[in-house]
C-alpha positions in Angstrom: 11.1 0.7 -6.7 10.5 -0.3 -3.0 7.4 0.3 -1.2 6.9 0.0 2.7 4.0 0.7 4.9 4.0 2.2 8.3 1.5 -0.3 9.6 1.2 1.3 13.1 -0.3 4.5 11.4 -2.6 2.5 9.0 -6.5 3.2 9.8 -7.7 0.2 7.8 -9.4 2.0 5.2 -8.3 -0.6 2.6 -8.0 1.9 -0.1 -4.5 0.6 -1.4 -5.9 -2.9 -1.4 -8.7 -1.6 -3.8 -6.3 0.3 -5.9 -3.6 -2.1 -6.3 -4.5 -5.6 -5.0 -1.5 -7.0 -6.8 0.8 -5.5 -4.3 -1.4 -4.6 -1.3 -3.7 -6.5 1.0 -5.2 -6.6 4.3 -3.6 -8.4 6.8 -5.2 -10.7 9.5 -5.0 -7.8 11.9 -6.9 -5.6 9.6 -4.0 -3.4 8.7 -2.5 -2.9 5.0 0.6 -5.1 4.1 2.7 -5.5 1.0 3.0 -8.9 -0.1 4.4 -8.8 -3.5 6.8 -7.0 -5.6 5.5 -3.5 -7.2 7.4 -4.7 -10.4 5.0 -3.7 -13.1 2.4 -2.0 -11.0 4.4 1.3 -10.2 1.7 3.3 -11.1 -0.7 1.8 -9.3 1.4 1.7 -6.1 2.0 5.5 -6.8 -1.8 6.1 -6.8 -2.4 4.3 -3.8 0.5 6.3 -2.1 -1.1 9.5 -3.4 -4.6 8.4 -2.3 -3.7 7.1 1.3 -5.5 9.4 3.6 -2.9 9.0 6.4 0.3 8.9 4.0 1.7 5.6 5.5 2.7 4.1 2.1 6.2 5.2 1.4 8.1 4.5 -1.8 11.7 4.5 -2.5 12.4 4.7 -6.3 
């Protein structure tokens, strides 16, 4: 699994970082970023993508 975030569309809600802090974090600019591999956290990454209010988390299986 690969996960990417369209950071330009991020609204800084931090939901992804709350759902899966092992993969997502809030960068210095306040937008979400991935900082670790999603290996082992696939279900949480999917939950974060589903919950994203602006659908900027993209998963490639």
